[in-house]
Legacy VTK file of the C-alpha trace (Angstrom):
# vtk DataFile Version 3.0
C-alpha trace
ASCII
DATASET POLYDATA
POINTS 381 float
16.853 -46.385 -73.860
18.244 -49.051 -71.552
21.279 -46.893 -70.803
19.124 -43.906 -69.798
16.961 -46.048 -67.598
20.044 -47.462 -65.909
21.419 -43.993 -65.124
18.082 -42.854 -63.596
17.880 -45.956 -61.475
21.436 -45.552 -60.146
20.994 -44.083 -56.621
24.464 -44.469 -55.282
25.488 -41.401 -53.129
21.925 -40.403 -52.148
22.420 -41.627 -48.606
25.468 -39.416 -48.207
23.633 -36.366 -49.447
20.676 -37.098 -47.155
22.977 -37.555 -44.188
24.681 -34.257 -44.898
21.297 -32.542 -45.100
20.222 -34.069 -41.772
23.472 -33.032 -40.113
23.032 -29.515 -41.452
19.422 -29.367 -40.206
20.427 -30.668 -36.793
23.232 -28.152 -36.620
20.890 -25.309 -37.509
18.361 -26.557 -34.922
21.030 -26.752 -32.214
22.333 -23.291 -33.082
18.768 -21.921 -33.028
18.110 -23.576 -29.663
21.280 -22.142 -28.162
20.484 -18.744 -29.635
17.010 -18.836 -28.123
18.320 -19.976 -24.746
20.905 -17.211 -24.844
18.263 -14.623 -25.732
15.940 -15.901 -23.005
18.756 -15.819 -20.461
19.693 -12.297 -21.499
16.060 -11.165 -21.353
15.530 -12.827 -17.962
18.665 -11.329 -16.450
17.900 -7.894 -17.894
14.306 -8.028 -16.644
15.480 -9.211 -13.237
18.022 -6.402 -13.081
15.412 -3.812 -14.062
13.016 -5.128 -11.418
15.785 -5.144 -8.802
16.676 -1.555 -9.690
13.050 -0.508 -9.272
12.775 -2.252 -5.891
16.035 -0.642 -4.741
14.852 2.816 -5.820
11.554 2.397 -3.976
13.409 1.077 -0.942
15.442 4.285 -0.961
12.281 6.424 -0.833
10.833 4.462 2.069
14.077 4.440 4.066
14.614 8.153 3.548
11.113 9.076 4.762
11.465 6.750 7.741
14.810 8.162 8.850
13.899 11.845 8.349
11.828 12.343 11.493
11.773 16.123 11.182
11.138 18.559 8.376
14.482 19.498 6.707
15.671 23.080 6.620
18.296 22.948 3.813
17.793 21.734 0.244
18.461 19.687 -1.700
18.664 17.076 1.030
20.421 14.003 -0.339
21.812 10.710 0.885
22.855 7.299 -0.425
21.822 3.910 0.912
23.728 0.675 0.305
21.166 -2.093 0.250
21.254 -5.783 -0.551
21.849 -6.100 -4.274
22.548 -2.477 -5.060
22.572 1.173 -4.058
19.984 3.959 -3.903
20.690 7.692 -4.205
17.857 9.790 -2.773
17.310 13.537 -3.180
14.597 15.647 -1.548
13.746 19.028 -3.079
11.220 21.606 -1.934
8.815 22.599 -4.683
6.483 24.822 -2.643
7.194 27.033 0.340
5.083 26.678 3.467
2.359 29.303 3.794
-0.106 30.210 6.505
-2.748 27.925 5.005
-0.733 25.364 3.051
2.072 23.011 4.095
5.324 22.899 2.181
5.460 20.439 -0.713
8.461 18.323 -1.623
9.618 16.082 -4.480
11.645 13.045 -3.513
13.544 11.173 -6.229
15.394 7.914 -5.760
17.761 6.319 -8.280
18.402 2.621 -7.793
21.348 0.691 -9.261
21.300 -3.094 -9.292
24.599 -4.924 -8.693
23.147 -8.337 -9.466
24.543 -10.605 -12.204
24.192 -9.475 -15.802
24.488 -11.554 -18.946
27.230 -9.313 -20.268
29.458 -7.903 -17.495
30.463 -5.113 -19.881
26.855 -3.880 -20.143
25.708 -0.932 -17.970
24.145 -1.656 -14.614
20.363 -1.716 -14.474
19.117 1.703 -13.315
15.651 2.899 -12.322
14.511 6.238 -10.941
11.250 6.830 -9.116
9.723 10.085 -7.884
7.046 10.940 -5.330
5.492 14.207 -4.181
5.248 14.347 -0.380
4.437 16.822 2.346
5.191 17.003 6.039
1.988 16.338 7.952
1.798 17.919 11.388
-0.646 16.953 14.108
-2.513 20.090 15.108
-4.963 21.133 17.780
-7.735 23.147 16.168
-9.579 24.090 19.342
-8.352 24.671 22.837
-7.608 27.496 25.220
-5.346 28.010 28.182
-7.977 25.964 30.061
-11.069 24.284 28.638
-13.588 22.843 31.077
-16.687 20.787 30.349
-17.553 20.903 34.048
-17.723 23.748 36.559
-14.882 25.520 38.333
-14.710 26.341 42.017
-11.936 28.852 42.735
-10.636 29.015 46.280
-7.831 31.107 47.694
-5.885 33.435 45.454
-7.195 33.928 41.897
-5.739 31.891 39.058
-4.398 33.327 35.819
-5.760 32.054 32.487
-3.633 33.505 29.691
-4.578 32.729 26.095
-2.059 35.156 24.599
0.008 32.594 22.736
3.275 32.225 24.632
4.919 31.126 21.389
3.779 34.220 19.469
2.467 36.741 21.965
2.948 39.589 19.506
0.558 38.065 16.960
-3.031 38.337 18.227
-4.238 36.146 15.348
-2.658 33.160 17.140
-4.260 33.867 20.529
-6.876 31.617 22.102
-9.375 32.194 24.906
-7.855 32.256 28.355
-10.724 30.230 29.823
-13.633 28.548 28.050
-16.351 26.503 29.725
-19.414 24.508 28.801
-21.335 26.918 31.019
-19.575 30.190 31.803
-22.023 30.784 34.655
-20.707 27.640 36.365
-17.634 29.482 37.661
-17.680 30.216 41.393
-15.187 31.874 43.686
-15.170 31.541 47.415
-15.897 34.558 49.602
-14.650 37.938 48.515
-11.731 36.641 46.492
-10.633 38.614 43.468
-11.965 37.486 40.078
-9.747 35.323 37.860
-7.160 36.991 35.706
-8.189 36.189 32.124
-6.377 37.265 28.947
-6.584 36.185 25.330
-8.598 36.378 22.154
-11.828 36.918 24.103
-10.389 39.638 26.322
-10.916 39.142 30.053
-14.137 37.159 29.801
-14.937 33.486 30.146
-16.024 32.014 26.803
-19.323 30.140 26.946
-19.043 27.144 24.595
-22.788 26.744 24.111
-24.563 23.429 24.498
-22.658 20.171 24.926
-22.829 19.223 21.256
-21.388 22.596 20.228
-18.694 22.350 22.899
-17.601 18.879 21.781
-17.447 20.006 18.154
-15.161 22.905 19.071
-12.609 20.784 20.960
-10.695 19.784 17.835
-10.524 16.103 18.827
-12.756 13.241 19.925
-12.224 12.146 23.528
-13.696 8.710 22.832
-11.261 8.249 19.937
-8.365 9.227 22.194
-9.399 6.587 24.734
-9.689 3.944 22.024
-6.323 4.699 20.434
-3.992 5.194 23.405
-3.128 1.489 23.463
-2.033 1.596 19.819
0.677 4.236 20.247
4.116 2.716 20.813
5.510 5.599 22.883
2.743 5.562 25.517
3.838 5.170 29.149
1.070 3.626 31.245
1.038 4.590 34.914
-0.746 2.425 37.515
-3.858 4.231 38.818
-2.857 4.293 42.496
-4.608 6.668 44.875
-1.621 8.170 46.668
1.043 10.455 45.269
2.858 8.306 42.732
4.635 10.915 40.605
4.074 9.062 37.326
5.477 5.811 38.723
8.882 7.504 39.068
9.055 8.012 35.313
12.238 9.844 34.366
11.289 12.517 31.844
13.941 13.003 29.124
15.317 16.388 28.202
12.802 18.572 26.376
15.071 18.587 23.332
14.465 14.852 22.926
11.597 14.324 20.485
8.994 13.038 20.459
7.843 14.043 23.910
6.379 11.242 26.049
2.708 10.345 26.306
1.693 9.544 29.899
-1.590 7.681 30.433
-3.258 7.093 33.813
-6.303 4.878 33.325
-8.107 5.511 36.594
-11.586 5.981 35.176
-12.935 3.432 37.661
-10.426 4.116 40.428
-9.721 6.906 42.882
-8.129 10.271 42.100
-4.593 10.127 40.769
-2.350 12.630 42.561
1.142 13.793 41.648
3.669 16.408 42.654
6.209 15.998 39.826
6.833 18.304 36.886
6.702 16.883 33.387
6.175 17.547 29.691
4.427 15.862 26.807
0.834 14.634 26.636
-0.783 13.726 29.949
-4.007 11.714 29.705
-5.890 10.934 32.915
-9.130 9.078 32.246
-10.560 9.775 35.723
-9.916 12.463 38.349
-6.536 14.177 38.646
-4.989 16.252 41.416
-1.720 18.066 42.067
-0.503 17.937 45.635
1.916 20.833 45.989
4.124 23.477 44.471
6.425 21.103 42.549
3.950 20.314 39.780
4.364 22.081 36.456
3.449 20.766 33.020
4.355 21.740 29.472
2.355 20.330 26.562
-1.176 18.905 26.598
-3.249 17.762 29.580
-6.472 15.800 28.987
-8.454 14.963 32.126
-11.621 12.917 31.909
-12.969 13.769 35.337
-12.506 16.412 38.008
-9.248 18.337 38.273
-8.004 19.532 41.669
-5.123 21.995 41.544
-3.343 22.587 44.848
-0.390 24.871 45.413
1.417 27.092 42.962
1.865 25.592 39.506
2.221 26.581 35.858
0.506 24.758 32.989
1.995 25.685 29.600
0.288 24.543 26.406
-3.398 23.667 26.720
-5.448 21.932 29.425
-8.812 20.146 29.069
-10.909 18.958 32.013
-14.258 17.212 32.443
-13.967 15.348 29.136
-16.062 12.427 30.384
-19.019 14.794 30.081
-19.246 13.801 26.407
-22.709 12.379 25.803
-24.919 14.906 23.972
-27.837 12.477 24.342
-27.596 12.620 28.109
-26.810 16.243 29.024
-28.324 15.842 32.481
-25.110 14.216 33.733
-23.616 16.583 36.298
-19.888 16.260 36.965
-18.187 17.597 40.094
-16.612 21.024 39.709
-12.885 21.413 39.218
-11.260 22.746 42.381
-8.679 25.497 41.813
-6.718 26.290 44.990
-3.843 28.718 45.469
-1.833 30.592 42.859
-1.614 28.859 39.513
-1.135 29.930 35.934
-2.534 28.413 32.745
-0.755 29.698 29.622
-1.684 28.759 26.068
1.437 28.005 23.999
1.230 26.638 20.454
4.925 25.669 20.395
4.529 23.509 23.491
1.478 21.884 21.911
3.410 21.207 18.684
6.263 19.649 20.662
3.799 17.478 22.557
2.257 16.312 19.276
5.606 15.831 17.519
5.326 12.056 17.792
2.236 12.130 15.592
3.828 14.125 12.750
5.333 12.517 9.665
5.585 12.345 5.897
2.471 11.935 3.791
2.638 10.690 0.202
0.231 12.549 -2.056
-2.070 10.443 -4.198
-1.704 10.435 -7.995
1.631 12.216 -7.617
4.111 9.427 -8.326
6.232 8.352 -11.280
8.062 5.026 -11.416
10.305 5.513 -14.457
11.745 9.021 -14.417
14.318 9.575 -17.198
17.968 9.749 -16.138
20.753 11.573 -17.960
24.432 10.764 -17.744
LINES 1 382
381 0 1 2 3 4 5 6 7 8 9 10 11 12 13 14 15 16 17 18 19 20 21 22 23 24 25 26 27 28 29 30 31 32 33 34 35 36 37 38 39 40 41 42 43 44 45 46 47 48 49 50 51 52 53 54 55 56 57 58 59 60 61 62 63 64 65 66 67 68 69 70 71 72 73 74 75 76 77 78 79 80 81 82 83 84 85 86 87 88 89 90 91 92 93 94 95 96 97 98 99 100 101 102 103 104 105 106 107 108 109 110 111 112 113 114 115 116 117 118 119 120 121 122 123 124 125 126 127 128 129 130 131 132 133 134 135 136 137 138 139 140 141 142 143 144 145 146 147 148 149 150 151 152 153 154 155 156 157 158 159 160 161 162 163 164 165 166 167 168 169 170 171 172 173 174 175 176 177 178 179 180 181 182 183 184 185 186 187 188 189 190 191 192 193 194 195 196 197 198 199 200 201 202 203 204 205 206 207 208 209 210 211 212 213 214 215 216 217 218 219 220 221 222 223 224 225 226 227 228 229 230 231 232 233 234 235 236 237 238 239 240 241 242 243 244 245 246 247 248 249 250 251 252 253 254 255 256 257 258 259 260 261 262 263 264 265 266 267 268 269 270 271 272 273 274 275 276 277 278 279 280 281 282 283 284 285 286 287 288 289 290 291 292 293 294 295 296 297 298 299 300 301 302 303 304 305 306 307 308 309 310 311 312 313 314 315 316 317 318 319 320 321 322 323 324 325 326 327 328 329 330 331 332 333 334 335 336 337 338 339 340 341 342 343 344 345 346 347 348 349 350 351 352 353 354 355 356 357 358 359 360 361 362 363 364 365 366 367 368 369 370 371 372 373 374 375 376 377 378 379 380
């Protein structure tokens, strides 16, 4: 019995075994810690790469739509952008043809590759593809005529020509507009025994009466007050000092008509005297007060919006659409009587939808359709 008790009480070597167990546990703990750190680092780098690839792909969509300032004519339209941290390959495809009532519809896809650090340099690069349905949104003028007047017209000298037969599509009567439309068709006067005006267009050779002021304003296709409020927020606007003498748009040098967008010229003379010019131009001309042409050198292509009275002297041609008397825009105060426009000499007003579209080209652009986007489109290699 004493021998057995002695063997059970002999604990020599236990410390060594315990130390070995502790070393083994510490080793396992260190290996587990390094394994976890490695896994976290791999996960972090992979997640960062995936996020970078997504950002690069989206960047490609935005850059493509910003740089394509006109609607493409050939498809697929593709390009590649090298960006910080990667590369984006963008492809635009047309998925619906343009019709008379519907714009064309496009699908833009962008594949982004991240070149940032990876945990394993042998692993594939992070890739993400996004897709968005877009359409080309064009600024349009719903109303209009060769000449629209919310005040009267006094014709002196030779008769003017008001031609609403669309100069861009004269053979398609469905695109014609009235040659002349007025708030009050009876408010057209001609001096002496002069010949009547030459009027052509969708309403034949008659002046279109636009009804009461509220009906006339609704048919314009735009809000004059909104135009006045927004002209300072358009980057391409050229403001001309409202001097009283012939200033010819402050000697503004109009670019070639092939340069788009066409300029927007604003003369804010609502509280000043009549602005007079003798220079030809193109684009959108906005005169908040009275406007006059002084001779035969004035011609305009595009849109003309005049708030007050328009005085047309000499021989001139106005191609696109002209609006006058727009300050007569308060349906609650229809008793306001504006001076009549004064039409002197030979002049021609011609409605032209192509000229209007060119004038509005600066307000066209891509529109992303809502609920028509995917941010993880499958890719196949």
